[in-house]
C-alpha positions in Angstrom: 132.6 85.9 118.9 133.0 89.1 116.9 132.7 92.4 118.7 130.7 95.2 117.0 129.1 98.4 118.2 125.3 98.7 118.5 125.1 101.2 115.7 127.2 99.0 113.3 125.0 96.0 114.3 121.9 98.0 113.5 123.3 99.1 110.1 124.1 95.4 109.3 120.6 94.3 110.2 118.9 97.0 108.1 121.1 96.1 105.2 120.1 92.5 105.6 116.4 93.4 105.6 116.9 95.2 102.3 119.3 92.9 100.5 118.3 89.4 101.7 114.7 89.8 102.9 113.7 92.3 100.2 111.4 94.2 102.5 109.8 97.4 101.5 111.4 100.7 102.4 108.5 101.6 104.7 109.0 98.3 106.6 112.7 98.8 106.9 112.2 102.3 108.2 109.7 101.0 110.8 112.3 98.5 112.0 114.9 101.3 112.2 112.6 103.5 114.3 111.8 100.7 116.8 115.4 99.6 117.1 116.9 103.1 117.4 114.7 103.7 120.4 115.8 100.3 121.8 119.5 101.1 121.3 119.0 104.4 123.1 117.8 102.5 126.1 120.8 100.1 126.0 123.3 103.0 125.6 121.7 104.7 128.6 122.5 101.5 130.6 126.1 101.6 129.5 125.7 98.8 126.9 128.2 99.5 124.1 128.3 96.3 122.0 125.8 93.9 120.6 127.4 91.0 122.5 126.8 92.7 125.9 123.0 93.2 125.5 120.8 91.0 127.6 117.2 90.5 128.7 117.4 93.2 131.4 117.9 95.9 128.7 114.9 94.5 126.8 112.7 94.4 129.8 113.6 97.9 130.8 112.9 99.2 127.2 109.4 97.6 127.3 108.7 99.2 130.6 109.8 102.6 129.2 107.5 102.1 126.2 104.6 101.3 128.6 105.3 104.4 130.7 105.2 106.5 127.6 101.7 105.4 127.1 102.3 103.4 123.9 99.4 101.0 123.0 100.0 97.3 123.5 100.0 96.8 119.7 102.9 99.3 119.4 104.8 97.6 122.2 104.3 94.2 120.7 105.5 95.5 117.3 108.6 96.9 119.0 109.3 93.5 120.7 108.9 91.7 117.3 111.5 94.0 115.8 113.9 93.5 118.7 113.5 89.7 118.7 114.2 89.7 114.9 117.3 91.9 115.5 118.7 89.6 118.2 118.1 86.5 116.1 120.1 88.1 113.3 122.9 89.0 115.7 123.1 85.5 117.0 123.1 84.0 113.5 125.9 86.3 112.5 128.0 85.4 115.5 127.6 88.9 117.1 125.9 87.6 120.3 125.9 84.4 122.3 122.1 84.0 122.4 119.1 85.3 120.6 117.5 87.1 123.5 113.8 88.0 123.7 112.5 84.5 123.2 111.2 84.2 126.7 109.7 87.7 126.9 106.0 87.7 126.6 104.4 90.0 124.0 102.1 92.7 125.3 98.6 91.5 124.5 96.1 93.6 122.7 92.6 93.6 124.2 89.8 91.9 122.5 88.9 88.4 121.4 91.6 86.0 120.4 90.6 84.5 117.0 89.6 80.9 116.7 92.4 78.8 115.4 92.5 75.2 114.2 95.4 72.9 115.1 97.6 71.7 112.3 96.1 68.2 112.7 92.6 69.6 112.5 93.5 71.4 109.3 95.0 68.2 107.8 91.8 66.3 108.7 89.6 69.1 107.2 91.6 69.1 103.9 91.3 65.4 103.6 87.4 65.4 103.5 86.6 66.3 99.9 86.1 63.4 97.5 88.6 64.4 94.8 87.4 61.7 92.4 84.4 64.1 91.7 84.6 67.5 89.9 83.1 69.3 92.9 85.3 67.5 95.4 88.4 68.3 93.4 87.3 72.0 93.3 86.7 72.0 97.0 90.1 70.5 97.8 91.8 73.1 95.7 89.8 75.9 97.4 90.5 74.7 100.9 94.2 74.2 100.1 94.5 77.7 98.7 92.4 79.4 101.4 94.6 77.9 104.1 97.9 77.8 102.1 97.7 81.5 101.2 95.5 83.0 104.0 93.0 84.4 101.6 89.7 86.2 102.6 86.7 84.3 101.3 85.9 87.2 99.0 89.4 87.1 97.6 89.2 83.3 97.1 85.9 83.4 95.3 86.9 86.4 93.2 90.0 84.7 91.7 90.3 84.3 88.0 92.4 82.0 85.9 94.8 84.9 85.4 95.2 85.4 89.1 97.5 82.3 89.3 101.2 82.5 88.4 101.6 78.7 88.6 105.3 78.6 87.6 106.2 80.7 90.7 103.5 79.2 92.9 102.0 82.6 93.7 98.5 84.1 93.5 97.8 87.8 92.6 95.0 89.0 95.0 93.0 92.2 95.1 92.1 92.8 98.7 90.3 95.5 100.7 90.5 99.0 99.3 91.6 97.6 95.9 95.1 96.9 97.2 96.9 94.2 95.2 99.3 91.8 96.8 101.2 88.7 95.7 100.9 85.7 98.0 102.9 82.4 97.7 101.3 79.0 98.2 102.8 75.6 98.8 103.2 72.4 96.9 100.0 70.7 98.2 97.9 73.7 97.0 99.7 73.7 93.7 99.0 70.0 93.2 95.4 70.4 94.1 95.0 73.4 91.8 96.6 71.5 88.9 94.3 68.5 89.3 91.3 70.8 89.4 92.3 73.1 86.5 93.6 70.3 84.2 90.8 67.9 84.9 87.7 68.8 86.9 87.2 72.5 86.0 86.3 71.7 82.4 83.5 69.4 83.6 81.9 72.4 85.4 81.9 74.8 82.5 78.5 75.5 81.1 77.8 77.8 78.2 80.1 80.7 77.6 83.6 80.2 78.9 84.2 82.1 82.1 87.6 83.2 83.5 86.5 82.7 87.1 88.7 80.1 88.7 86.3 78.3 91.0 83.0 77.3 89.4 79.7 76.0 90.8 77.8 73.1 89.4 75.9 75.5 87.1 79.1 76.9 85.5 79.1 80.2 87.3 81.5 81.5 90.0 81.0 79.8 93.4 79.6 82.3 95.9 81.0 83.1 99.3 77.9 81.5 100.9 78.4 78.4 98.7 81.9 77.9 99.9 80.9 78.6 103.5 78.3 75.8 103.4 80.8 73.4 101.9 83.4 74.3 104.5 80.9 73.7 107.4 79.9 70.4 106.0 83.6 69.2 105.7 84.3 70.4 109.3 81.4 68.3 110.6 82.6 65.2 108.7 86.2 65.9 110.1 84.8 65.9 113.6 86.1 69.4 114.4 84.1 70.4 117.5 83.6 74.1 116.7 82.0 76.4 114.1 84.5 76.8 111.3 84.3 79.7 108.9 86.5 80.7 106.0 88.1 83.3 108.3 89.1 80.6 110.8 91.3 79.2 108.0 92.8 82.7 107.6 93.4 82.9 111.3 95.0 79.5 111.3 97.3 80.4 108.4 98.6 83.5 110.3 99.0 81.7 113.6 100.8 78.7 112.2 103.2 81.0 110.3 104.0 82.9 113.5 104.4 79.6 115.5 106.8 78.4 112.8 109.0 81.5 113.1 107.7 84.1 110.6 108.2 87.7 111.5 105.1 89.7 112.2 105.7 92.2 109.4 106.0 89.4 106.9 102.6 88.0 108.1 101.2 91.5 107.8 102.2 91.7 104.1 100.9 88.2 103.4 97.5 88.9 105.0 97.2 92.3 103.2 96.8 94.3 106.5 97.3 98.0 105.9 98.1 98.5 109.6 100.3 96.1 111.6 98.1 96.7 114.6 95.5 94.5 112.8 98.0 91.7 112.7 98.7 92.0 116.4 95.7 89.8 117.3 98.0 86.9 116.4 100.8 87.7 118.8 99.4 85.4 121.5 101.5 82.6 120.0 105.1 82.1 120.7 107.6 82.6 117.8 110.5 80.2 118.1 112.7 80.3 115.1 113.5 82.7 112.2 113.0 81.1 108.9 113.6 83.1 105.8 110.7 82.5 103.5 107.1 81.3 103.4 107.9 77.9 101.9 110.4 77.2 104.7 108.0 77.4 107.5 104.4 77.0 106.3 103.2 73.5 107.5 101.9 72.7 104.0 104.4 74.5 101.8 105.9 71.2 100.6 108.9 70.9 98.3 
């Protein structure tokens, strides 16, 4: 195992975030602040190298953060940074294990969002009759809502120009007029292609509209219209709970975190301005680091 100082290990990790992960400067700086405080704790314990860090140092650091009066959301964010750092060290051969996996994240108060299981999502997505124009539209909407974690207003507001099909990404304008680019997987791409190339033309009435998802009168489908369709499909799928468009968004975020996505990546995909908003999803266990959305989303496909 290679031996390296804590400071050198941190520099290598921050370089990795910039060069390989392509994170924004603000995200990298946030990682740096969290991890510098953590390394100060380790150095105070006499830990000098990355290989000699262990769970005791991590637990002590979280206690120190709590005693300083930091909110649970801030402590959970720090733990996310530390876990990500140690996974990097393990992968680079700088530590024997990726510590932090068994340390529970501080929970933020408030209601944990309703989340579907992956099998429930699969059943829900299978409900639309894709031999009809409206069923093909509904399948494409469901796949994109779950595959990209969109708000219902974002989904219904999409235009034909919102899709960058060659790269399998969608350009979304979220709250506060903030624009973000979100990837979607192969199943969503296939459903969108079937809808756009075949069924959408059958729904057009009168002047051509640029809105992506149309109702049976040729106008843009409304949020209420999609909500009613979703509820109907949930009932036919035998899902024993009220399902709203936001439940699909919650499921998107939770399944990404369960698959190994870093919290800050999920923050960017969801379009949350503040990572504390994303903290509601930290009740799940993150098991593995996987580098990109398509590597760990359950319906990313090829």
